Phi, psi and omega in degrees: 000317179296320179296320180295313179297316178298318179298319179295317180296316178297317179298317179297318180297313180295321177297320178296330178281323184283320185301312178300324179294320178296320178296318179296317178298319180294317179297317180296318179297315179295323178296317179296320177297318180297318178296320178295318177299316180299317179298314180299313180297321178296314179301317179293311184298321184264000178051055184273141170273179186296314181298315180296317181295323178296314180297315181298308185290331174296312179296318181294321178296322176299316178300313181300321179295316180297317180292321179300320178299314180293320179293323176296319177296321178298322176298318178297318180297317179301317178297316178297319177299315179299321180295330179290336180293329184264359183264148177257017180295139181289339183268015182302315184298318180291321177295318179298319178297317178298313180297316181297317178297317179294320178299313180294322177295318178297319178297319177296317178298321178299313180296321178295320178296320177297316179298317179297319179300311180301316179296326183287347181285348183297337178272355179251317187246162168284168178300320179297320178294321177299315179296318178298322178297313181299316179295317179301311181305312181297311183294321180295314178297318178297319180294318178298316179299316180297315180297318179295319179292320176297323178296326178287329179287327183235078183299144178288147180260000000 
């Protein structure tokens, strides 16, 4: 009886370890599919040739990497801020101010990098293509958000 109970507990534990990894793999797979769809739609919308698309996506990938670094740091800052709520340290207020300032500075840097990226497209695209890109980005993000929200309202069975 003890062996059976122990086996069940071990099985439950191992299942608990494997399931999150499968979910993470599924999310990563879906993210990659979404990125591929976005690339295809962008190429179509902006009527890019091969040379233009290579230059554009190279530049865009560089931007995404820079932004990802800042966003990862922002996640760390949020965790640090949360930790200050539970601490009885006297220097909490000053630490919170530092974290908040860094968070706001990172957000500003992200927006500046996006603005610089948009401005840098003038040597690749026409003004109309740059405008189409800006509109595409907004509509694509809105559509993804809408689909995700609809999915939460109607969970899959």
